[in-house]
C-alpha positions in Angstrom: 108.7 76.3 108.3 106.3 78.3 110.4 104.0 80.9 108.9 102.7 83.7 111.1 99.1 84.6 110.7 98.3 88.3 110.7 95.4 90.4 109.6 95.7 94.0 108.4 93.2 96.7 108.7 93.5 100.0 106.8 91.6 103.2 107.5 91.3 105.0 104.2 91.6 108.7 103.7 90.4 109.2 100.1 92.7 107.1 98.0 95.4 106.9 100.6 95.9 104.9 103.8 95.1 107.1 106.8 96.2 104.4 109.3 97.1 100.8 109.4 96.6 98.2 112.2 98.1 94.7 112.2 96.7 92.0 114.4 98.4 88.7 115.3 96.5 86.3 117.5 98.6 85.0 120.4 98.7 81.4 121.5 98.6 81.5 125.3 99.7 85.1 125.3 97.9 88.3 124.6 97.1 89.1 120.9 99.6 91.5 119.5 98.6 94.8 117.7 100.9 97.2 115.8 99.5 100.6 114.9 100.9 102.9 112.2 99.3 106.4 111.9 100.7 109.6 110.4 102.6 111.8 112.9 100.2 114.8 112.6 97.6 116.7 114.5 95.1 114.1 113.3 96.9 111.0 114.8 94.6 110.8 117.8 91.5 110.9 115.6 92.8 108.3 113.2 93.8 106.0 116.1 90.5 106.4 117.8 88.5 105.6 114.6 90.7 102.7 113.6 91.0 101.1 117.0 87.3 101.7 117.8 86.3 100.0 114.6 88.6 97.0 115.4 87.3 96.6 118.9 83.7 96.8 117.8 83.8 94.6 114.7 86.8 92.3 114.9 88.0 91.9 118.5 87.4 88.4 120.0 87.6 89.5 123.6 91.1 88.2 124.2 93.8 90.3 126.0 95.6 92.7 123.7 99.1 94.1 123.6 99.6 97.2 121.4 102.9 98.5 120.0 103.0 102.1 118.8 105.8 104.7 118.8 106.2 106.5 122.1 103.9 109.5 122.5 102.0 108.9 119.3 98.2 109.0 119.4 98.1 108.6 123.2 94.9 110.5 123.7 93.1 108.6 120.9 94.2 105.3 122.3 93.2 106.2 125.9 89.8 107.3 124.6 89.0 103.7 123.5 90.3 102.1 126.7 94.0 101.5 126.2 96.4 102.2 129.1 100.1 102.8 128.9 102.1 99.8 130.0 105.6 100.9 129.0 107.5 103.3 126.8 109.6 102.1 124.0 112.6 104.1 122.7 112.6 104.4 119.0 115.9 105.1 117.2 116.7 106.6 113.9 119.5 105.3 111.6 121.4 108.0 109.9 123.8 106.6 107.3 127.0 108.5 106.5 
């Protein structure tokens, strides 16, 4: 049995979650990050605030690998120093 250790960070917008970041420390590989922000005109601002707070207050200086849906919050992520490494194709399942 192996338990994965992850930490979750939530940017609140009133009583709701405005964005969620999950961090998993890597062992011999870059730490992994997963970012979920609403697909809206505010996604760049939410990503910038959440990632900026993480980098300033939680980041341990290790290499990071971030997964986020293609095209989402790109400007906000670039504004805090992330660079595009690859594009992922996201698919939708439409049941009959």
